[in-house]
TILUM-279798 format. One record per residue (C-alpha): x, y, z. Coordinates in Angstrom, 3 decimals. Example, Ala and Ser with C-alpha at 12.3 -4.5 7.8 and 13.67 -1.06 7.14 Angstrom:
2
         x         y         z
    12.300    -4.500     7.800
    13.670    -1.060     7.140
This chain:
573
         x         y         z
   110.763   -27.222    86.700
   112.580   -30.401    85.739
   115.970   -32.050    85.899
   118.428   -30.154    83.722
   118.744   -32.463    80.749
   117.066   -30.422    78.012
   119.697   -28.981    75.629
   119.735   -25.370    74.608
   119.246   -24.341    71.047
   122.145   -25.545    68.933
   123.003   -21.988    67.943
   124.452   -21.367    71.425
   126.549   -24.511    71.708
   129.749   -23.415    69.995
   129.847   -20.115    71.826
   129.499   -21.889    75.163
   132.261   -24.357    74.481
   134.813   -21.643    73.847
   134.052   -19.403    76.824
   136.339   -19.446    79.848
   136.093   -18.240    83.418
   135.248   -14.557    83.771
   135.082   -14.132    87.548
   137.815   -16.367    88.924
   141.014   -14.330    89.288
   143.811   -15.336    86.961
   146.436   -17.572    88.568
   149.003   -15.541    90.426
   152.266   -15.166    88.522
   155.227   -17.059    89.865
   157.003   -14.950    92.498
   160.145   -13.191    91.423
   163.431   -14.601    92.565
   163.748   -13.984    96.300
   160.101   -12.984    96.700
   157.812   -14.711    99.194
   155.675   -17.485    97.676
   151.950   -16.875    97.394
   149.537   -18.763    99.648
   145.800   -18.174    99.479
   142.541   -20.041    99.191
   140.931   -17.415    96.986
   141.486   -13.894    95.705
   137.735   -13.359    95.193
   136.910    -9.912    96.672
   133.457   -11.044    97.833
   135.091   -13.578   100.158
   135.635   -10.774   102.660
   131.878   -10.379   103.198
   129.904   -12.676   105.475
   126.255   -12.668   104.374
   123.074   -12.010   106.376
   120.124   -13.567   104.535
   116.628   -12.235   105.115
   113.175   -12.628   103.591
   112.349    -9.003   103.037
   108.632    -9.352   103.805
   109.413   -11.142   107.084
   112.205    -8.934   108.442
   110.794    -5.552   109.517
   107.749    -3.526   108.463
   109.311    -0.101   108.145
   106.469     1.525   106.192
   102.865     0.507   106.777
   101.701     2.576   103.794
   102.934    -0.094   101.342
   101.282    -3.047   103.115
    98.312    -3.131   100.693
    96.149    -4.718   103.373
    93.048    -4.477   101.194
    94.649    -6.147    98.181
    92.383    -8.872    96.790
    89.673    -8.411    99.425
    87.116    -7.140    96.921
    87.268   -10.551    95.224
    86.544   -12.445    98.434
    88.323   -14.365   101.154
    90.095   -16.736    98.763
    91.979   -13.884    97.087
    93.157   -11.396    99.742
    96.923   -11.207   100.267
    97.697    -9.736   103.708
    98.013   -11.983   106.774
    96.936   -15.497   105.795
    97.596   -17.885   108.716
    98.499   -21.477   107.848
    95.621   -23.713   108.934
    96.147   -26.597   111.303
    98.686   -24.941   113.588
    99.062   -26.580   117.020
    98.234   -24.497   120.098
   100.768   -21.734   120.598
   102.286   -22.088   117.119
   101.739   -20.079   113.941
   102.912   -19.552   110.384
   101.651   -17.365   107.576
   101.500   -17.428   103.765
   100.291   -13.862   103.290
   102.224   -10.627   103.192
   103.221    -9.340   106.634
   104.644    -5.927   105.721
   108.423    -6.247   105.627
   109.917    -3.828   103.100
   113.001    -1.937   101.959
   112.598     0.643   104.733
   112.616    -2.098   107.336
   115.951    -3.328   105.959
   117.393     0.178   105.622
   116.364     1.135   109.147
   118.301    -1.809   110.574
   121.361    -1.802   108.318
   123.518    -0.670   111.238
   122.328    -3.656   113.288
   123.453    -6.047   110.534
   126.766    -4.312   109.978
   127.526    -4.048   113.702
   127.276    -7.836   113.970
   130.184    -8.099   111.526
   128.419    -8.833   108.249
   129.550    -7.326   104.956
   126.576    -8.193   102.739
   122.797    -8.554   102.888
   121.026   -11.138   100.739
   117.423   -10.136   100.043
   114.711   -12.226    98.380
   113.528   -11.431    94.811
   112.192    -7.900    94.329
   110.248    -8.307    91.067
   106.507    -7.894    90.703
   104.430   -10.875    91.857
   100.686   -11.588    91.488
    98.221    -9.458    93.450
    96.059   -12.281    94.777
    96.433   -15.504    96.705
    96.755   -18.570    94.471
    93.512   -20.571    94.315
    94.901   -23.652    92.559
    97.108   -26.482    93.710
    96.884   -28.346    96.993
    95.781   -26.175    99.927
    98.497   -25.012   102.274
    98.602   -26.987   105.505
   100.725   -27.074   108.620
   104.170   -28.484   107.739
   102.989   -29.059   104.152
   105.575   -29.217   101.375
   104.897   -27.922    97.837
   101.402   -26.965    98.928
   100.657   -23.518    97.492
    96.870   -23.252    97.491
    96.014   -20.066    99.379
    99.611   -18.823    99.339
   100.770   -15.423    98.078
   103.978   -14.207    96.452
   105.222   -12.547    99.663
   108.571   -14.329    99.163
   109.140   -12.832    95.679
   109.843   -16.067    93.776
   106.667   -15.860    91.640
   107.836   -13.259    89.130
   105.419   -11.751    86.616
   107.249    -8.612    85.490
   110.984    -9.022    86.087
   111.622    -5.340    85.293
   109.202    -3.929    87.852
   109.481    -3.710    91.639
   106.799    -5.430    93.639
   104.582    -2.746    95.156
   105.014    -4.069    98.712
   108.721    -3.163    98.872
   109.538     0.495    98.040
   108.617     3.670    99.900
   108.664     7.267    98.685
   112.325     8.084    98.115
   113.451     4.520    98.738
   113.377     2.292    95.677
   115.859    -0.535    95.070
   118.619     1.888    94.125
   117.941     3.805    97.308
   118.129     0.660    99.425
   121.421    -0.386    97.828
   122.806     3.099    98.510
   121.763     2.951   102.158
   123.342    -0.471   102.582
   126.521     0.686   100.847
   126.717     3.691   103.173
   126.737     1.218   106.070
   129.501    -0.853   104.466
   127.141    -3.562   103.225
   126.889    -5.104    99.772
   123.521    -6.080    98.284
   123.023    -9.695    97.207
   119.926    -9.986    95.023
   118.082   -13.291    94.769
   117.202   -14.015    91.135
   115.042   -16.628    89.398
   115.337   -17.852    85.809
   113.729   -21.263    86.018
   110.129   -20.249    86.606
   107.533   -17.567    87.087
   104.292   -17.693    89.072
   101.879   -20.621    89.575
   100.080   -21.063    86.287
    97.364   -23.703    86.260
    94.765   -25.708    88.271
    92.924   -22.516    89.285
    89.114   -22.915    89.343
    89.030   -19.715    87.275
    92.029   -18.062    85.638
    93.404   -15.320    87.917
    95.038   -12.030    86.861
    98.862   -12.190    86.496
    99.172   -15.887    87.389
   101.085   -17.693    84.635
   101.918   -14.425    82.865
   105.220   -12.747    81.969
   105.306    -9.080    81.000
   108.031    -7.069    79.292
   109.547    -3.834    80.595
   106.827    -1.814    78.833
   104.023    -4.001    80.163
   103.615    -6.031    76.942
   102.307    -9.538    77.568
   105.033   -11.995    76.500
   103.658   -15.218    77.944
   100.385   -16.550    79.280
    99.777   -20.074    80.546
    96.023   -19.382    80.303
    95.416   -21.734    83.248
    96.278   -24.692    81.010
    98.258   -27.700    82.163
   101.768   -27.716    80.622
   101.022   -30.602    78.262
    98.083   -28.639    76.818
   100.171   -25.629    75.835
   100.464   -24.998    72.095
   104.139   -24.548    71.118
   103.016   -22.645    68.020
   101.384   -19.985    70.187
   104.032   -17.379    71.123
   102.353   -16.837    74.483
   102.708   -20.547    75.227
   106.148   -21.074    73.674
   107.768   -19.031    76.448
   107.068   -22.025    78.718
   108.031   -25.677    78.739
   105.270   -28.179    78.070
   106.295   -30.704    80.719
   104.841   -30.623    84.235
   107.014   -29.017    86.878
   106.654   -28.590    90.614
   103.723   -27.041    92.464
   102.034   -25.714    89.319
   104.817   -23.175    88.626
   105.139   -21.794    85.088
   108.384   -23.257    83.778
   110.403   -20.944    81.508
   111.523   -22.506    78.225
   115.289   -21.962    78.009
   115.189   -22.962    74.333
   112.901   -20.095    73.364
   115.237   -17.388    71.980
   113.319   -14.677    73.849
   113.872   -16.052    77.345
   117.589   -15.456    77.942
   117.617   -11.872    76.563
   114.540   -11.078    78.656
   116.178   -12.260    81.857
   119.539   -10.685    81.065
   117.927    -7.323    80.416
   115.991    -7.444    83.667
   118.871    -8.516    85.865
   121.342    -6.094    84.294
   118.841    -3.387    85.156
   119.043    -4.352    88.832
   122.851    -4.503    88.718
   122.886    -0.977    87.345
   120.621     0.047    90.222
   122.897    -1.390    92.887
   122.999    -5.205    93.064
   126.550    -6.274    93.995
   126.049   -10.039    93.630
   123.407   -12.592    92.679
   122.093   -15.635    94.475
   120.668   -17.848    91.709
   117.528   -19.753    92.691
   117.031   -23.346    91.446
   120.203   -23.329    89.350
   120.079   -27.100    88.964
   116.794   -27.062    87.069
   118.293   -25.433    83.966
   121.111   -26.870    81.828
   124.728   -25.887    82.321
   124.821   -24.317    78.862
   122.102   -21.822    79.794
   123.909   -20.679    82.914
   127.250   -20.582    81.153
   125.887   -18.100    78.640
   124.033   -16.154    81.323
   127.119   -15.709    83.514
   129.353   -14.950    80.528
   127.103   -12.179    79.296
   126.649   -10.684    82.757
   130.410   -10.580    83.274
   131.054    -9.197    79.821
   129.264    -6.066    81.022
   130.128    -6.359    84.731
   133.573    -7.979    85.010
   134.126   -10.079    88.114
   130.465    -9.995    89.130
   129.985   -12.574    91.915
   127.203   -15.155    91.743
   126.313   -18.251    93.729
   123.660   -20.823    92.974
   121.209   -22.966    94.880
   121.524   -26.593    93.819
   119.545   -28.379    96.529
   121.583   -31.567    96.526
   123.795   -33.162    99.166
   126.144   -34.798    96.630
   129.287   -32.708    96.292
   130.130   -34.005    92.828
   126.716   -32.935    91.571
   126.645   -29.371    92.878
   130.311   -28.889    92.004
   129.409   -29.098    88.296
   127.989   -25.563    88.505
   131.328   -24.164    89.722
   133.352   -25.370    86.744
   134.517   -22.810    84.146
   132.901   -24.767    81.317
   129.511   -24.725    83.050
   127.891   -21.927    85.067
   131.263   -20.860    86.502
   129.715   -19.621    89.744
   129.923   -20.461    93.425
   127.203   -22.547    95.087
   125.628   -22.947    98.479
   127.522   -25.772   100.173
   124.703   -28.245   100.856
   126.956   -31.240   101.634
   128.797   -29.285   104.333
   125.453   -27.887   105.568
   124.263   -31.433   106.208
   127.401   -32.219   108.199
   127.172   -28.988   110.200
   123.543   -29.539   111.192
   124.276   -33.150   112.151
   127.187   -31.991   114.298
   125.769   -28.957   116.064
   122.150   -30.016   116.573
   123.104   -32.656   119.121
   125.822   -32.810   121.784
   128.555   -35.389   121.516
   129.222   -35.113   117.792
   132.719   -35.395   116.397
   134.521   -32.543   114.608
   136.113   -35.282   112.475
   132.819   -35.503   110.574
   133.600   -32.147   108.930
   136.922   -33.177   107.405
   135.561   -34.963   104.328
   132.894   -32.411   103.231
   135.450   -29.592   103.447
   137.143   -31.021   100.326
   140.300   -29.056   101.025
   142.267   -31.340    98.713
   141.245   -33.559    95.840
   137.685   -32.260    95.777
   135.332   -31.702    92.848
   134.830   -27.939    93.228
   136.495   -25.301    91.095
   137.435   -23.619    94.386
   136.065   -24.792    97.761
   137.138   -21.538    99.409
   134.498   -19.630    97.449
   131.575   -21.828    98.510
   128.769   -20.318   100.577
   128.674   -22.115   103.927
   125.509   -22.358   106.036
   123.541   -24.644   108.349
   119.929   -23.815   107.391
   117.754   -21.495   105.306
   114.183   -20.691   104.271
   113.601   -23.906   102.293
   114.403   -26.410   105.056
   113.817   -26.713   108.795
   115.836   -24.215   110.783
   118.650   -25.755   112.808
   117.288   -27.310   115.986
   120.186   -26.617   118.302
   120.716   -25.264   121.790
   122.137   -21.785   122.294
   125.551   -23.408   122.650
   124.985   -25.340   119.415
   124.407   -22.096   117.523
   127.450   -20.501   119.159
   129.616   -23.487   118.199
   128.287   -23.424   114.633
   129.077   -19.720   114.254
   132.568   -20.161   115.696
   133.182   -22.735   112.961
   131.536   -20.873   110.067
   133.420   -17.645   110.684
   136.854   -19.264   110.953
   136.817   -22.208   108.515
   136.968   -22.123   104.724
   134.096   -20.628   102.749
   131.872   -17.545   102.905
   129.414   -17.768   105.816
   125.681   -17.185   105.312
   123.440   -16.709   108.355
   119.631   -16.806   108.050
   117.777   -13.941   109.721
   116.904   -14.625   113.342
   119.546   -17.295   113.818
   121.405   -14.787   115.989
   118.788   -15.580   118.662
   117.879   -19.135   117.630
   114.596   -17.816   116.207
   111.987   -20.507   115.446
   114.636   -23.217   115.757
   113.649   -26.529   114.202
   110.682   -25.178   112.220
   109.946   -25.900   108.547
   108.544   -23.531   105.909
   104.856   -23.899   106.772
   105.510   -24.317   110.491
   107.233   -21.068   111.466
   110.516   -21.034   109.510
   109.564   -17.799   107.723
   107.787   -16.029   110.551
   107.957   -12.266   111.034
   111.010   -11.032   112.967
   110.391    -7.361   113.712
   112.190    -4.424   115.302
   111.362    -5.477   118.869
   113.201    -8.773   118.430
   116.122    -6.945   116.829
   116.413    -4.674   119.844
   116.190    -7.609   122.237
   118.710    -9.611   120.193
   121.521    -7.250   121.168
   121.616    -8.839   124.612
   121.211   -12.453   123.497
   124.146   -14.819   124.166
   124.055   -16.250   120.613
   124.088   -12.773   119.077
   126.888   -11.560   121.322
   129.085   -14.558   120.541
   128.291   -14.272   116.827
   129.256   -10.609   116.829
   132.602   -11.338   118.481
   133.716   -13.956   115.965
   132.161   -12.264   112.910
   134.091    -9.084   113.654
   137.284   -11.097   113.926
   136.684   -12.542   110.458
   135.793    -9.127   109.059
   139.243    -7.871   110.099
   141.312   -10.898   109.079
   142.442   -11.614   105.498
   143.603   -15.054   106.633
   140.105   -16.050   107.801
   138.490   -14.536   104.720
   140.757   -15.925   102.006
   143.479   -18.064   103.537
   144.311   -21.688   102.812
   143.171   -24.064   105.551
   145.509   -26.702   106.973
   143.961   -28.909   109.649
   145.922   -29.848   112.754
   143.228   -31.574   114.785
   139.561   -32.373   114.145
   138.472   -34.779   116.841
   135.664   -34.968   119.373
   134.897   -31.545   120.804
   138.204   -30.080   119.569
   139.254   -28.442   116.338
   142.531   -26.750   115.505
   143.651   -25.503   112.112
   145.696   -22.842   110.340
   144.437   -20.301   107.833
   147.251   -18.781   105.775
   147.202   -15.772   103.449
   150.332   -14.448   101.779
   149.926   -12.478    98.568
   150.999    -9.185    97.006
   152.906    -7.998   100.060
   150.199    -8.847   102.585
   150.693   -11.778   104.909
   148.820   -13.237   107.854
   148.779   -16.620   109.530
   145.844   -17.527   111.775
   145.730   -20.360   114.284
   142.128   -21.292   115.137
   141.230   -23.280   118.264
   137.627   -24.416   118.779
   136.036   -26.154   121.754
   132.399   -27.252   121.504
   132.484   -29.150   124.767
   130.907   -28.212   128.103
   134.268   -27.861   129.893
   137.363   -25.767   129.109
   140.010   -27.385   126.929
   143.775   -26.930   127.058
   145.431   -26.791   123.621
   149.178   -27.168   123.117
   150.008   -26.646   119.451
   153.466   -27.485   118.153
   152.697   -29.013   114.745
   153.956   -26.774   111.923
   154.004   -23.867   114.395
   156.012   -20.844   113.318
   158.059   -18.908   115.847
   156.999   -15.339   116.475
   154.764   -12.977   118.394
   151.238   -14.375   118.145
   148.360   -12.068   119.058
   144.891   -13.135   120.172
   142.304   -11.567   117.872
   139.680   -11.889   120.602
   141.343   -10.526   123.726
   144.546    -8.881   122.487
   146.854   -11.035   124.601
   150.241   -11.961   123.159
   152.053   -15.293   123.138
   155.750   -15.409   122.274
   156.654   -18.653   120.530
   160.298   -19.661   120.264
   161.751   -21.743   117.436
   160.602   -25.365   117.753
   158.309   -24.242   120.571
   154.600   -24.669   121.279
   151.629   -22.402   121.806
   149.534   -23.272   124.845
   146.095   -21.779   125.366
   142.935   -22.489   127.319
   139.701   -22.325   125.325
   136.490   -21.886   127.262
   133.543   -24.243   126.949
   131.813   -23.537   123.628
   134.591   -21.075   122.950
   137.063   -20.049   120.288
   140.533   -18.566   120.152
   142.144   -17.081   117.059
   145.843   -16.231   117.218
   147.304   -14.098   114.440
   150.875   -13.784   113.219
   151.461   -10.967   110.751
   154.732   -12.185   109.307
   156.081   -13.923   106.249
   155.545   -17.672   106.477
   158.864   -19.396   107.040
   158.248   -22.603   109.024
   159.424   -25.352   106.595
   156.799   -27.982   107.443
   154.002   -25.428   107.177
   155.438   -24.111   103.912
   155.408   -27.632   102.499
   151.779   -28.178   103.523
   150.721   -24.827   102.066
   152.599   -25.407    98.808
   150.836   -28.752    98.375
   147.471   -27.122    99.128
   148.145   -24.361    96.584
   149.034   -26.889    93.903
   145.901   -28.917    94.559
   143.624   -25.860    94.624
   144.789   -24.873    91.153
   144.755   -28.254    89.448
   142.472   -28.478    86.404
   138.909   -29.644    87.074
């Protein structure tokens, strides 16, 4: 891997420059005379679906027959793949870099649990074939180590060898990837597939070259690339097996795919189109920032040529909004991204009491921001590559109340519904096994119950899914804002009131408030608001209220604010 400065082959350049946006809906036509104006943050269909992200191997072991517990054992302790504890763990703590048995059946068996919480999509880690041994090169894994892969396995899926073949630890008889996608779809869940194009498996520094490591195989098993346990600078660019890779060192001994080799893009496109045809509804793109914009532009264009409107979001691990926003622009990758700058603000706010909601105003970038569309960003507070959020139960509840009402598409990491392994990093418990017993117990957990309440509200509200956001108050423990959706005959205005304090708060909202019959989405109560009136409501400690008005927007000051927000959202980037 390396910073994305290497250009693609010149033959692609002209085609890239002329290609426009394939997934962003066309601007809405001007309303006919007398028709209601359109107000929306996004028309992207995927925006309706909050995402539950899980590491498949660490979720639930639904089928012990695919555990392959003897894999690698014949070669000795250094090579076996199942259950490899991280050394150096303090008393009472544990982490693991071996396979632990999670599989497609474990996900399928608990699809109802995910859907019942209010999610509309499940993001699973890469499904492609990974090496069959633990990696013997690199720096040995250690407690809280970073980029230490010695002794680690491909349980996570990011070490692809054959991108056309399922890893043997995942399917069960009658339940391949297509079967899993069908089960999820039957439960009302979309399948988000994690994909990698930057790299394959670890490829060098092994004492002795190991099978599959540093190799790439075609759909028929043909060997396309082999690092041969050579350092990148020792690869021979005239050797076709070497030319598939870059000859500059990357990170953690990973084999770095050469985007300039004309075989690489077609190989990846063929593999990932195969998984779309078998049921993938969207892609999460790993390490998008390590390949040039031109590569991703062509990748997304070709995917959408065959699958119009296909939704994708990338991981650009950077807290600078202007940097990650580059991937969202039509002339570049033209995809959504995980909102790392907002993630940083959310963790800073909800991990410790006394933070100020005002700190979220700037990273929202509701106006004047660098993103193609901030309403399509994936919002989150932690994931598998960073320490889990170290918050109290109330901190998690407050974070979920925000994520499921404010702009963006929320992503929740598995186990966060109970504050699982809070504060732990990758090699210190972040990716520990969850299991069916914890899932059953989670149904009575206060974080899970509060999450379910607000996630179901979002799942039923077009305003919370796609509406423009207009802030009224972001200060101290209090937040109040509107979400407005009015398009194609459907209209809804939401008023969101959040209290992250330890005592109840009284809200009296008059700013831009439209008269009408407002209904609480949480308790069904009704508040009648007269013209030029106010809406008064008590919000419990660490609570939320969402009032809905299903009527055409007519309050002049609110109309003016929404019109300005619409104009800004559609300005050229």
